[in-house]
N, C-alpha and C positions, 0 to 999 in steps of 0.2 A: 569531483562533484559529489555533493551529498544526495544520494539517491533516496535516502530514507525520507528526505523532505517531501518527496512526491506522494507519500502516503498520508500527508497531514491535511487537514481541512484547509481548503482555499488554495491548495496546490494541485498540479496535475503533471502527468508525464506527456511528452511529445517525442515522436521519433523525428529526428532532423534528416533522416535519409528518405523517408517516404511520406512523412506528414501524419502519421497515425497518431490519434489522440485517445483512443478507447480500448485497445487490446494489447496487453502486455503480460508476459510471464516474468513473475517475480520470485526469486529464490532468496528467502530470508530465514534467520534464526530468531525466534522470540521467546522471551520468558514472561509468563503470563500468571496472574492470580485471577481465580475463577470462584464465584460462589455457585456451587453445583447443588441443583435441587433434584432430588429423587422422590418421585411420589410413591404411595403405597403399593402401586402396581409394578414398580421397579423401573418405570421409564424415567430417564434422567435428562436434564437440560442445564445449560449454563444460564443463569438469570442475570448475572453481572460478570464483566470482564474488565480487568485493568492490565494494560501493557506495562510490564516492569522495565524491559529493555528489548530492543529490537536492533538487529544488524541486517541491512539489506546487502546481500552478497552480489546479486546482479539483477538487471531489468533487461529484457530482451523483447523487441518488437515482434508481436505475433504475425504481423503482415509480411515483413520482409526479412526477419531474423537478425536485424542489426542490434548489436548490444553497445556498439561503439558511439552511436549517434544520439543517445537518449538524453533528453533535456528535461529539466524541471521548471515549469512555468507557473505563474499565478493563474488560477482558474478564473474564468469569466464571472463577474460580480463579486469577486473576493475583495473584502475590505483591504485597503492599502495600508501597509505598515510603515509608520513614520520613522 
């Protein structure tokens, strides 16, 4: 199963063991490009972020601890892809 798809707009995770739709622990490796803005006082923040690559290693249900029953579903109201 492509667990990375669960992090894309219009998709969501669901735990098939307990029905959880909202709480998951996700272990991933990401490569990002950020536009980092530091103001004159030295405070910094990322103004723009682009994900260059992402690998989702695991998704675990926060409610029941299952990692074997995670599903990726269409989110309610997501447009259907033909």
